[in-house]
N, C-alpha and C positions, 0 to 999 in steps of 0.2 A: 415540499410540502413547507409551511411556513414554520414547522418546528425544525427541520432539517436546515433551513436558511438560519434561523438563530444559531443553533449548534454550530453550522459549520462555522458562521461570524465568529463568535465565542471561541473555538477553537483554535483558527487561525491566530485570532488576537492573542490566546495564552501563547503561542508560539511564535508570536513578533513578526510575524508573516514571513519566516525564514522556512525554507527546505531543509527538511530534518536529515535529508541524505546527501545534500551539497552545498547547502548554505545560500542558494540564491534564494531571489523572491519566491515565497510559495503563493499558489492562486487556487490550490485543489486540495480538499481534505479528502484522502483516500483511507477506504474500510480496509484495514490489514486482513480481516476474515470477509471475503467477499459478501456481497449482498444476492440472496437468492429469493427466490419466489416464497420459498420456506421460512426464512429466517427476517425478512424485511420488516417485519411487524415486531421483532424482539428488540426493546429495547436497550439489552446488554450488548447487541452485536450493531445497530443502526445508529444509536446514539452515544454509547460510551465512548469516555475518552479513550480508555485503553486501547478501544480497536480502531482509533484513528491516527492519522499520520498526515502533517502538512507536506503537500509538496511543490514542486514546481512543475510545469508542464511537462519539459522533458524526463525529469524523475519518473513522473505519472505514466507517460509514453514509455519509457524504459520498463518499469514494472508490467505492465499490460502486453508490452511487445514480448516480453522475456517470458510471460506465460503462456501467449501464444506459442512461441517457438519449442516449447517442450513437447510441442505433440498431445497435447490435452485433448481428451475427448468429454464431452459435457453428457449428463444426464437430461432429462426433460425439464428438472427443476434445477438445472442450473449448477449440480455438483461434478465435480470431477470424480470420473469412474474409469479413466484409466491415463496414465501418462507414460511417451515416451522422451525420455532425454536425449536431443538431440546435440551435434556435436557445440551448436553455438551458443545452448543454454548451460553447457557444462561449462564452456570457457567464461561466460558470464558469470557463474556463479564461481567460479576459481578466482576470478578478477575480483569481486566483491568481497570474497574471504580474504584476499591479500589485503585488498584496502584496509578493511575494517580491522586485520591487524597491524596496521600501519598506526591506527588513530590510539592515542591511551584513552583506558577508560578513563570517566568524568566520577567526582565523587557526588555531583549534585546534578539530578535529572529531574 
C-alpha cells in the first residue's frame, strides 16, 4: 500500500539504511512479529516502528530460513501452531547468542 511504502522509507531512513544485524546496507524492512491475515490491519503490528527492523537481503533470508528450518507448522491464519527445533536451528540460535554476547551493549539506541 501507499502507506506501507511511506512507513518503509521513513524507517529505512531512520536507520540510515544500515542493517540492524550485520551493519551492511539495509534494503528490507522486516516485521519482527510476522504479519498474518488476522493482524495485517493492526497498525501497532503493521506500521509501528517498534515492530520493524531494517535488514539486508542476506539477514532477511537468514531470518526466514531459520524460521522455516525449525519445522514450524502453521494454522490456516498463518500462526505457528507447532515448532520442532532441528539441529540446524539449534546451532543457529547458539551462534546468534554467542555473537550477541560479544557485542557490548550501547547506551543509546
